[in-house]
Backbone as JSON, one array per atom type, in Angstrom:
{
  "sequence": "MTTTAPVREPAWDLPRAAIRLWTAEGAISTTLLWVGIGTFLLLVPASAGGPFPVLRWALPVAGLLHAAVVVGVRPRLKHRVYRWEITAETAYTRTGWLTQTWTLVPISRIQTVDVTRGVLQQMFGLATVAVLTASSQGTVRIWHLEHGTAQRVADDLARRAELVRDQAT",
  "N": [[147.56, 121.5, 112.64], [144.82, 122.71, 114.4], [143.56, 125.82, 115.24], [141.51, 127.27, 117.7], [138.89, 129.67, 117.76], [139.05, 132.6, 119.75], [137.04, 132.9, 122.65], [135.74, 135.57, 123.45], [134.96, 139.0, 124.03], [134.0, 140.57, 121.04], [136.05, 142.91, 119.22], [135.19, 145.33, 117.96], [132.75, 147.92, 117.83], [129.59, 149.05, 116.48], [129.09, 151.74, 114.08], [128.03, 155.06, 115.12], [125.96, 155.88, 113.54], [124.32, 153.7, 113.32], [122.71, 153.79, 115.57], [121.08, 155.96, 114.94], [119.8, 154.88, 112.69], [118.39, 152.67, 113.86], [116.76, 154.16, 115.54], [115.22, 155.54, 113.66], [113.93, 153.33, 112.47], [112.45, 152.51, 114.69], [110.82, 154.75, 115.0], [109.31, 154.6, 112.67], [107.93, 152.15, 113.05], [106.51, 152.86, 115.34], [104.91, 154.93, 114.34], [103.28, 153.48, 112.55], [102.0, 151.81, 114.41], [100.59, 153.76, 115.87], [98.86, 154.68, 113.9], [97.22, 152.45, 113.66], [96.17, 152.39, 116.3], [94.85, 154.88, 116.35], [92.97, 154.45, 114.31], [91.45, 152.41, 115.48], [90.41, 153.84, 117.71], [88.85, 155.74, 116.4], [87.01, 154.24, 114.88], [85.81, 152.25, 116.48], [83.13, 152.26, 118.6], [82.71, 154.05, 121.69], [81.49, 152.22, 123.8], [79.45, 151.22, 126.59], [79.55, 148.6, 127.39], [81.4, 145.48, 127.29], [84.9, 144.84, 126.31], [85.9, 147.17, 125.23], [85.92, 149.82, 126.49], [88.11, 149.65, 128.26], [90.18, 149.15, 126.44], [90.25, 151.58, 125.12], [91.74, 153.33, 126.68], [93.91, 151.75, 127.34], [95.25, 151.01, 124.97], [96.4, 153.51, 123.93], [98.22, 153.95, 126.08], [99.84, 151.68, 125.89], [100.88, 152.22, 123.37], [102.41, 154.51, 123.9], [104.32, 153.44, 125.68], [105.53, 151.6, 123.95], [106.65, 153.39, 122.07], [108.49, 154.75, 123.73], [110.28, 152.69, 124.37], [111.18, 151.58, 121.82], [112.15, 153.8, 120.48], [113.54, 155.39, 122.32], [115.06, 153.74, 124.08], [115.84, 151.08, 123.12], [117.57, 151.46, 120.73], [120.0, 152.5, 121.81], [120.74, 150.56, 123.69], [121.09, 148.34, 121.99], [123.27, 149.27, 120.51], [125.25, 149.24, 122.44], [125.56, 146.52, 122.82], [125.86, 145.11, 120.34], [128.52, 143.83, 118.6], [131.52, 143.2, 116.68], [134.1, 141.31, 114.97], [136.92, 140.55, 112.99], [139.25, 138.14, 112.83], [142.48, 136.59, 112.29], [141.77, 133.93, 111.92], [138.98, 133.75, 112.21], [135.62, 134.97, 111.76], [133.5, 136.85, 113.7], [130.58, 137.65, 115.67], [128.66, 139.46, 118.12], [125.39, 139.63, 119.0], [122.05, 140.92, 119.68], [119.89, 142.27, 122.11], [118.21, 141.57, 124.17], [118.28, 138.73, 124.21], [121.37, 137.46, 123.91], [123.62, 136.56, 121.32], [126.46, 134.83, 120.31], [128.25, 134.41, 117.41], [130.43, 132.49, 115.58], [132.53, 132.08, 112.81], [134.77, 130.11, 111.17], [137.4, 131.19, 109.02], [138.14, 129.37, 107.09], [135.77, 128.06, 106.52], [134.16, 129.74, 105.09], [132.05, 130.42, 102.39], [130.69, 132.27, 100.82], [130.61, 135.82, 100.58], [128.64, 138.54, 101.16], [127.52, 141.88, 100.51], [125.0, 143.93, 101.58], [122.53, 146.52, 101.19], [119.93, 148.05, 102.61], [117.05, 150.19, 102.11], [116.79, 152.14, 104.21], [119.34, 151.81, 105.31], [120.91, 152.77, 103.22], [120.2, 155.46, 103.31], [121.44, 156.22, 105.65], [124.07, 155.71, 105.13], [125.05, 153.12, 105.52], [125.79, 149.54, 105.59], [125.34, 145.96, 105.36], [127.32, 143.16, 106.07], [127.29, 139.89, 105.03], [128.4, 136.8, 105.94], [128.62, 133.76, 104.65], [128.26, 130.23, 105.09], [128.34, 126.68, 104.35], [126.6, 125.62, 106.14], [123.37, 126.21, 107.45], [123.18, 127.37, 109.89], [125.52, 128.71, 110.17], [125.88, 131.32, 109.28], [127.15, 134.56, 109.51], [126.19, 137.77, 110.21], [127.22, 141.0, 109.87], [125.96, 143.7, 110.97], [125.02, 146.95, 109.82], [127.43, 148.43, 109.2], [129.64, 151.13, 108.29], [129.42, 152.05, 104.88], [131.8, 151.99, 103.25], [133.59, 150.67, 104.97], [132.27, 148.23, 105.23], [132.51, 147.25, 102.61], [135.32, 146.98, 102.39], [135.78, 145.06, 104.43], [134.33, 142.87, 103.42], [135.67, 142.4, 100.98], [138.23, 141.72, 101.98], [137.65, 139.43, 103.53], [136.64, 137.68, 101.55], [138.9, 137.41, 99.91], [140.75, 136.22, 101.74], [139.38, 133.84, 102.36], [139.4, 132.61, 99.88], [142.17, 132.21, 99.57], [142.6, 130.32, 101.62], [141.07, 128.19, 100.64], [142.5, 127.66, 98.29], [144.92, 126.78, 99.38], [144.11, 124.43, 100.54], [143.74, 122.69, 98.44]],
  "CA": [[147.04, 121.87, 113.95], [143.7, 123.63, 114.29], [143.42, 126.75, 116.35], [140.12, 127.64, 117.93], [138.68, 131.11, 117.91], [138.93, 133.01, 121.15], [135.69, 133.24, 123.1], [135.89, 136.83, 124.17], [134.15, 140.06, 123.44], [134.55, 141.09, 119.79], [136.75, 144.16, 119.46], [134.66, 146.55, 117.36], [131.32, 148.18, 117.9], [129.03, 149.6, 115.25], [129.14, 153.21, 114.04], [126.91, 155.76, 115.78], [124.85, 155.98, 112.59], [123.41, 152.58, 113.57], [121.73, 154.27, 116.55], [120.11, 156.78, 114.19], [119.01, 153.98, 111.87], [117.46, 151.96, 114.72], [115.77, 155.14, 116.0], [114.3, 155.75, 112.53], [113.09, 152.12, 112.37], [111.51, 152.57, 115.8], [109.83, 155.81, 114.71], [108.41, 154.08, 111.63], [107.02, 151.16, 113.66], [105.63, 153.59, 116.24], [103.93, 155.62, 113.51], [102.32, 152.48, 112.09], [101.21, 151.41, 115.56], [99.65, 154.83, 116.2], [97.8, 154.68, 112.88], [96.29, 151.4, 114.08], [95.47, 152.83, 117.52], [93.93, 155.95, 115.95], [91.87, 153.84, 113.56], [90.6, 151.75, 116.48], [89.69, 154.84, 118.5], [87.86, 156.41, 115.56], [86.0, 153.34, 114.32], [85.12, 151.44, 117.49], [82.4, 153.18, 119.48], [82.97, 153.99, 123.14], [80.28, 151.66, 124.39], [79.54, 150.95, 128.02], [79.76, 147.18, 127.65], [82.49, 144.81, 126.6], [86.28, 145.21, 126.66], [86.35, 148.36, 124.52], [86.31, 150.98, 127.32], [89.47, 149.44, 128.76], [91.1, 149.3, 125.32], [90.33, 152.99, 124.7], [92.85, 153.98, 127.38], [95.06, 150.85, 127.4], [96.01, 151.06, 123.72], [97.32, 154.66, 123.91], [99.3, 153.75, 127.05], [100.75, 150.71, 125.28], [101.56, 152.93, 122.28], [103.44, 155.38, 124.49], [105.39, 152.56, 126.16], [106.22, 151.09, 122.76], [107.47, 154.48, 121.54], [109.61, 155.0, 124.64], [111.26, 151.6, 124.28], [111.8, 151.39, 120.51], [112.83, 155.02, 120.02], [114.42, 155.96, 123.32], [115.89, 152.81, 124.84], [116.4, 149.97, 122.35], [118.74, 151.75, 119.87], [121.23, 152.68, 122.59], [121.12, 149.25, 124.24], [121.62, 147.53, 120.9], [124.6, 149.77, 120.16], [126.19, 148.77, 123.47], [125.72, 145.07, 122.78], [126.27, 144.6, 119.04], [129.96, 143.96, 118.36], [132.0, 142.3, 115.63], [135.55, 141.29, 114.79], [137.5, 139.61, 112.04], [140.62, 137.81, 113.22], [143.18, 135.83, 111.25], [141.13, 132.64, 111.72], [137.55, 133.72, 112.46], [134.73, 136.14, 111.73], [132.48, 136.61, 114.7], [129.73, 138.76, 116.1], [127.78, 139.32, 119.28], [124.17, 140.37, 118.68], [120.91, 140.74, 120.56], [119.89, 143.12, 123.29], [117.56, 140.81, 125.23], [118.96, 137.44, 124.14], [122.62, 137.69, 123.2], [124.13, 135.44, 120.54], [127.8, 134.91, 119.75], [128.37, 133.55, 116.24], [131.8, 132.42, 115.1], [132.7, 131.34, 111.57], [136.18, 130.02, 110.75], [137.66, 131.69, 107.67], [138.2, 128.21, 106.19], [134.4, 127.6, 106.22], [133.43, 130.77, 104.34], [131.78, 130.12, 100.98], [130.24, 133.49, 100.13], [130.54, 137.05, 101.36], [127.75, 139.49, 100.5], [127.26, 143.19, 101.11], [123.66, 144.39, 101.22], [122.16, 147.84, 101.7], [118.51, 148.34, 102.55], [116.71, 151.59, 101.83], [117.2, 152.97, 105.35], [120.79, 151.75, 105.42], [121.46, 153.68, 102.22], [119.99, 156.82, 103.79], [122.38, 156.49, 106.74], [125.42, 155.37, 104.68], [125.44, 151.86, 106.16], [125.64, 148.3, 104.83], [125.49, 144.74, 106.14], [128.16, 142.12, 105.48], [126.84, 138.54, 105.37], [129.43, 135.79, 105.73], [127.84, 132.53, 104.56], [128.92, 128.94, 105.02], [127.43, 125.63, 103.87], [125.63, 125.37, 107.2], [122.37, 127.27, 107.6], [123.42, 128.0, 111.18], [126.86, 129.29, 110.2], [125.96, 132.64, 108.69], [127.4, 135.7, 110.39], [125.84, 139.06, 109.62], [127.75, 142.16, 110.57], [124.94, 144.7, 110.63], [125.12, 148.41, 109.88], [128.77, 149.03, 109.11], [129.73, 152.19, 107.28], [129.45, 151.37, 103.58], [133.19, 151.75, 102.85], [134.13, 149.64, 105.86], [131.63, 146.96, 104.85], [133.1, 146.79, 101.36], [136.68, 146.53, 102.68], [135.69, 143.82, 105.2], [133.88, 141.82, 102.5], [136.77, 142.1, 100.06], [139.28, 141.05, 102.73], [137.19, 138.07, 103.88], [136.57, 136.88, 100.32], [140.28, 137.13, 99.51], [141.33, 135.26, 102.67], [138.69, 132.56, 102.19], [139.92, 132.03, 98.63], [143.53, 131.72, 99.87], [142.49, 129.09, 102.41], [140.61, 127.14, 99.72], [143.61, 127.34, 97.4], [145.92, 126.03, 100.15], [143.57, 123.11, 100.86], [143.73, 121.81, 97.25]],
  "C": [[145.93, 122.91, 113.75], [143.67, 124.53, 115.51], [141.96, 127.12, 116.49], [140.03, 129.14, 118.13], [138.54, 131.46, 119.38], [137.46, 133.32, 121.48], [135.86, 134.44, 124.03], [135.02, 137.86, 123.47], [134.78, 140.52, 122.13], [135.04, 142.53, 119.97], [136.0, 145.41, 119.01], [133.16, 146.68, 117.56], [130.86, 148.79, 116.57], [129.15, 151.12, 115.25], [127.91, 153.81, 114.69], [125.73, 155.94, 114.83], [123.87, 154.83, 112.76], [122.35, 152.98, 114.59], [120.65, 155.08, 115.83], [119.22, 155.91, 113.31], [117.98, 153.24, 112.71], [116.39, 152.9, 115.27], [114.75, 155.41, 114.9], [113.38, 154.54, 112.35], [112.04, 152.11, 113.48], [110.43, 153.62, 115.57], [108.84, 155.34, 113.65], [107.43, 153.08, 112.24], [106.05, 151.83, 114.62], [104.54, 154.33, 115.46], [102.86, 154.65, 113.02], [101.42, 152.0, 113.23], [100.17, 152.47, 115.9], [98.57, 155.0, 115.14], [96.76, 153.63, 113.24], [95.49, 151.8, 115.31], [94.45, 153.92, 117.17], [92.73, 155.41, 115.2], [90.91, 153.14, 114.52], [89.77, 152.77, 117.24], [88.61, 155.56, 117.69], [86.71, 155.5, 115.14], [85.22, 152.53, 115.33], [84.44, 152.39, 118.47], [82.77, 152.97, 120.94], [81.7, 153.52, 123.82], [80.52, 151.34, 125.86], [79.85, 149.48, 128.32], [80.96, 146.63, 126.9], [83.86, 145.33, 126.99], [86.72, 146.56, 126.08], [86.65, 149.57, 125.4], [87.73, 150.85, 127.87], [90.49, 149.65, 127.63], [91.26, 150.76, 124.9], [91.4, 153.75, 125.48], [94.1, 153.09, 127.4], [95.89, 150.89, 126.11], [96.9, 152.29, 123.62], [98.48, 154.53, 124.91], [100.33, 152.77, 126.49], [101.53, 151.35, 124.13], [102.67, 153.83, 122.79], [104.61, 154.56, 125.02], [106.22, 152.01, 125.0], [107.16, 152.17, 122.2], [108.69, 154.73, 122.41], [110.69, 153.94, 124.5], [111.95, 151.58, 122.93], [112.51, 152.63, 119.98], [113.86, 155.49, 121.03], [115.41, 155.01, 123.96], [116.61, 151.8, 123.95], [117.6, 150.34, 121.47], [120.04, 151.88, 120.64], [121.69, 151.36, 123.22], [121.71, 148.36, 123.16], [123.03, 147.97, 120.53], [125.64, 149.33, 121.18], [126.53, 147.29, 123.31], [126.31, 144.58, 121.46], [127.75, 144.89, 118.81], [130.37, 142.95, 117.31], [133.51, 142.36, 115.58], [135.89, 140.26, 113.74], [138.94, 139.39, 112.5], [141.28, 137.05, 112.08], [142.46, 134.52, 110.93], [139.6, 132.69, 111.68], [136.87, 135.06, 112.22], [133.68, 135.89, 112.8], [131.78, 137.88, 115.15], [129.08, 138.41, 117.43], [126.58, 140.2, 118.99], [123.11, 140.13, 119.74], [120.98, 141.62, 121.78], [119.12, 142.49, 124.43], [118.19, 139.42, 125.33], [120.22, 137.63, 123.3], [123.11, 136.4, 122.54], [125.53, 135.75, 120.05], [127.82, 133.94, 118.57], [129.8, 133.64, 115.73], [131.85, 131.57, 113.83], [134.19, 131.31, 111.23], [136.33, 130.5, 109.3], [137.64, 130.53, 106.67], [136.82, 127.7, 105.79], [133.61, 128.58, 105.35], [133.28, 130.33, 102.89], [131.44, 131.38, 100.21], [130.27, 134.65, 101.1], [129.72, 138.05, 100.56], [127.71, 140.8, 101.26], [125.89, 143.63, 100.63], [123.4, 145.75, 101.87], [120.66, 148.03, 101.51], [118.28, 149.83, 102.31], [117.14, 152.5, 102.98], [118.71, 152.95, 105.53], [121.44, 152.71, 104.42], [121.32, 155.13, 102.69], [121.01, 157.21, 104.86], [123.82, 156.11, 106.39], [125.95, 154.07, 105.26], [125.22, 150.67, 105.22], [125.82, 147.13, 105.78], [126.36, 143.76, 105.37], [127.63, 140.78, 105.97], [127.93, 137.57, 104.97], [128.72, 134.45, 105.79], [128.73, 131.31, 104.46], [127.92, 127.93, 104.46], [126.35, 125.33, 104.9], [124.64, 126.52, 107.29], [122.55, 128.01, 108.92], [124.73, 128.78, 111.23], [126.98, 130.69, 109.63], [126.19, 133.69, 109.77], [127.01, 136.95, 109.61], [126.41, 140.16, 110.49], [126.89, 143.34, 110.11], [125.48, 146.12, 110.71], [126.54, 148.94, 110.03], [128.7, 150.2, 108.14], [130.0, 151.51, 105.94], [130.88, 151.05, 103.14], [133.85, 150.66, 103.68], [133.57, 148.28, 105.49], [132.26, 146.4, 103.59], [134.52, 146.27, 101.58], [136.68, 145.2, 103.44], [135.31, 142.66, 104.27], [134.99, 141.42, 101.54], [137.87, 141.31, 100.76], [138.88, 139.61, 103.07], [137.15, 137.17, 102.65], [137.97, 136.48, 99.86], [140.91, 136.07, 100.41], [140.67, 133.89, 102.57], [139.18, 131.86, 100.93], [141.33, 131.49, 98.83], [143.49, 130.41, 100.64], [142.04, 127.95, 101.54], [141.74, 126.71, 98.79], [144.67, 126.5, 98.11], [145.45, 124.61, 100.44], [143.61, 122.16, 99.66], [145.13, 121.44, 96.83]]
}
């Protein structure tokens, strides 16, 4: 008998360090955007003709809006939405702050479990667990878990997936 995974909100949210990581990512992208805006303002003359006079005030306004969203709003919204859970039968996540995606992977379908840590994740003590299946659409990524938690989750999933494979043979 096959049991189906419950379609409900996953039980666990991400650690608060994920907010700080997303804020840092937003600050980096904002800095790069402002370098581009500054370069434009310095190199393109303020001429009376063409679209450039409008861009000379529109780009800084767009830069300020970008900064407000990616540094002030998006990290907190993402933290409210991103959730994950590992049950006896399924690993699943809910991701996305504008378009939400629920991804469910049965333990019996797991082929590989990876733990990765990017440079910023290492700075904030976080890691990502990737649960891979044979299907390209079946990968579940549990983003920005505390490193120790990520390692325990990966070890547990790998062990349980191996038990299921052993029982099937």
